C-alpha positions in Angstrom: 2.3 -38.4 7.9 -1.1 -41.4 6.6 -0.9 -41.6 2.8 -3.2 -43.0 0.6 -2.7 -43.9 -3.2 -6.7 -42.7 -4.5 -5.9 -43.6 -8.0 -3.4 -45.4 -9.8 0.4 -43.4 -9.4 -1.8 -40.9 -7.5 -0.6 -40.4 -4.2 -2.0 -37.8 -1.3 0.0 -37.7 2.6 -1.3 -34.8 5.0 -4.1 -33.7 3.5 -7.8 -34.5 3.4 -9.7 -34.2 -0.9 -11.4 -33.1 -1.9 -10.4 -29.2 -2.2 -11.4 -26.3 -3.8 -9.2 -24.5 -6.1 -11.1 -21.1 -5.9 -9.9 -21.6 -2.5 -6.1 -20.4 -3.9 -4.9 -17.5 -5.2 -2.1 -18.6 -6.6 0.4 -21.8 -8.6 3.8 -21.7 -9.2 5.7 -23.8 -11.7 9.3 -25.1 -11.8 10.3 -25.4 -14.9 12.5 -28.5 -16.0 11.2 -31.2 -15.7 7.6 -29.8 -14.5 6.3 -27.8 -16.6 8.5 -29.2 -20.1 10.4 -32.9 -20.4 13.8 -31.7 -20.1 16.3 -31.0 -18.6 17.5 -28.0 -20.2 20.9 -27.3 -19.5 21.8 -31.3 -20.3 20.2 -31.3 -23.7 22.3 -27.6 -24.2 25.9 -29.5 -23.0 24.2 -31.7 -26.1 25.7 -29.2 -28.6 29.7 -29.7 -27.1 29.4 -33.0 -26.4 29.6 -32.3 -22.7 26.1 -33.9 -22.1 27.2 -37.3 -19.9 29.4 -34.5 -17.4 26.4 -32.0 -16.8 23.6 -34.8 -16.5 25.7 -36.7 -14.2 25.7 -33.1 -11.9 21.7 -32.3 -12.7 21.5 -35.4 -11.6 23.0 -35.6 -8.5 21.7 -31.7 -7.8 17.8 -32.6 -8.1 18.3 -35.6 -5.9 19.5 -33.7 -3.1 23.2 -35.2 -2.8 24.8 -31.1 -4.1 23.9 -29.4 -1.6 24.8 -25.7 -2.9 22.7 -25.5 -6.0 24.1 -22.2 -7.1 27.8 -23.4 -7.1 26.4 -27.0 -9.4 24.5 -24.8 -11.8 28.0 -22.8 -12.1 29.5 -26.1 -12.8 27.9 -26.5 -15.8 27.6 -24.0 -16.3 31.0 -23.4 -17.5 30.8 -26.6 -19.2 28.6 -24.4 -21.6 30.7 -22.2 -23.3 31.3 -21.9 -26.5 27.2 -23.1 -26.8 25.1 -21.6 -30.0 22.3 -19.0 -30.1 21.1 -21.4 -32.9 22.4 -24.3 -30.8 19.6 -23.4 -28.0 17.4 -22.0 -31.0 17.0 -25.8 -32.2 17.0 -27.4 -28.6 14.2 -25.7 -28.0 11.7 -26.9 -31.8 13.4 -30.1 -31.5 13.7 -31.2 -28.0 11.2 -28.8 -25.5 8.1 -30.1 -25.3 5.5 -29.2 -22.7 4.8 -31.9 -20.3 1.5 -33.3 -20.9 -1.6 -31.6 -19.3 0.6 -28.3 -18.2 -1.3 -26.7 -20.4 -4.9 -27.9 -19.1 -3.8 -27.4 -15.8 -2.4 -23.6 -16.4 -6.1 -22.4 -17.9 -7.9 -24.6 -15.5 -6.0 -22.7 -12.6 -6.5 -19.1 -14.7 -10.0 -19.5 -15.4 -10.8 -20.8 -11.5 -8.7 -17.3 -10.8 -5.0 -18.1 -9.9 -2.4 -16.2 -11.1 0.7 -18.2 -12.4 4.1 -17.9 -11.7 7.3 -19.7 -13.3 10.2 -19.7 -11.4 13.3 -22.1 -12.2 16.5 -22.9 -12.1 17.2 -22.8 -15.9 17.7 -19.5 -17.2 15.0 -16.9 -19.8 15.8 -17.7 -23.3 13.1 -20.7 -22.7 11.3 -19.9 -20.1 10.6 -17.0 -21.2 9.2 -18.3 -24.3 6.8 -21.4 -21.9 5.7 -17.8 -20.0 4.2 -16.3 -23.3 3.1 -19.7 -24.5 1.2 -20.5 -21.5 0.1 -17.2 -21.0 1.8 -17.0 -17.5 1.6 -14.0 -15.3 4.9 -14.0 -13.7 8.7 -15.5 -13.9 11.3 -16.0 -12.7 14.8 -18.0 -14.1 18.7 -17.2 -14.9 20.2 -15.0 -17.5 23.2 -16.9 -19.9 26.1 -14.4 -20.4 26.6 -14.1 -24.2 28.3 -11.9 -26.8 28.8 -11.7 -30.1 25.7 -15.3 -30.4 27.7 -17.1 -27.9 27.3 -18.4 -24.4 30.5 -17.6 -22.2 30.5 -20.0 -19.6 28.6 -17.5 -16.8 25.0 -15.8 -15.8 24.2 -12.6 -15.5 23.6 -11.0 -11.9 19.8 -9.2 -11.7 18.7 -6.6 -9.5 16.9 -9.7 -7.1 20.2 -11.7 -7.2 22.5 -14.0 -9.1 21.5 -17.3 -9.2 17.7 -19.0 -8.5 18.6 -21.5 -6.3 15.8 -22.7 -4.1 15.9 -20.3 -1.8 15.1 -17.8 -4.1 12.3 -19.8 -5.4 10.6 -19.6 -1.8 11.7 -15.8 -1.3 9.6 -15.7 -4.9 7.0 -17.3 -3.9 6.8 -15.2 -0.2 7.0 -11.9 -2.8 4.7 -12.7 -5.0 2.4 -13.8 -2.5 3.0 -10.6 -0.3 2.3 -8.9 -3.3 -0.7 -9.9 -4.4 -1.9 -9.9 -0.6 -2.7 -13.2 0.2 -1.3 -16.0 2.5 1.3 -18.4 1.5 -0.9 -21.4 2.7 -3.2 -19.7 -0.4 -0.5 -20.6 -2.6 0.4 -24.7 -4.7 3.4 -24.6 -5.4 4.5 -28.3 -8.3 8.0 -29.4 -8.5 10.5 -32.3 -9.3 13.8 -31.3 -7.5 16.1 -31.0 -4.4 15.5 -27.1 -5.7 12.1 -26.9 -5.2 11.6 -28.1 -1.3 11.9 -24.5 -0.2 9.1 -23.1 -2.3 7.0 -26.8 -2.3 7.0 -26.7 2.0 6.1 -22.3 2.0 3.4 -23.4 0.5 -0.2 -24.6 1.5 -0.6 -26.5 -1.2 2.8 -28.5 -2.5 2.6 -31.4 -5.3 5.4 -33.6 -7.0 5.4 -34.2 -10.4 7.2 -37.9 -10.7 10.3 -36.4 -8.7 13.1 -37.6 -6.4 12.5 -39.8 -4.0 12.8 -37.0 -1.7 11.0 -34.8 -2.8 7.8 -37.1 -2.6 8.2 -37.8 0.6 7.4 -34.1 1.7 5.4 -33.2 -1.1 1.7 -33.4 -0.3 -0.1 -34.6 -3.3 2.3 -37.1 -5.6 1.7 -37.5 -9.4 4.0 -40.2 -9.9 2.2 -41.0 -13.4 -0.2 -39.7 -16.2 -0.5 -35.3 -16.8 -0.2 -32.5 -14.7 -4.2 -31.7 -14.3 -4.6 -35.3 -13.1 -3.7 -32.6 -9.5 -7.3 -31.1 -11.2 -9.1 -34.4 -9.7 -8.5 -33.1 -6.0 -11.0 -29.9 -6.9 -14.2 -30.5 -5.6 -15.1 -26.7 -7.9 -14.2 -28.6 -11.6 
């Protein structure tokens, strides 16, 4: 596959720029470390003194060294038992930020007529707020079980399934395309970790953002420095 660095930190492989943004109808984002600056599960774990333990599992999972994402997430969520909703609110207010260029990219895509999907292996406590902040059209993430304001260390099954892993991300992308009456080739998928690869592989344009090596190798566009909105430089109609 031919690889070209068209500017420092912005790499294309297997696609010829410039593209036309209006040719696409959907853009799908991972959340943690893609749209936002943190891995939420790691920061939640900090409240009970388990960040290092949880972060090690997260890193191995995102690098693709742990292939069973569902089991790795269950392990990490079990270590969150005892965290309060007040602790999670503090994470949201004090640690969570949109990554640079996130708002600009989402706004440009919406202006060009694309629908926006947020599909996350993280948690609705955060994804619902990011969805509302960026006026995202569709969102799917995991629900933490809470009793009397305290996390139980489990997750709640939803009507679509138990855990939003890589295969669920792919399925959600394809279902959203079908709902919109478009081809997956008219979708863009952006992520950073191994569990984003299934949806990135199903989309017409895959974009790695400050990603793990296996994700960079598979993506058609790699943003290795700068903000998310560097993607916009690929499109001739902007």
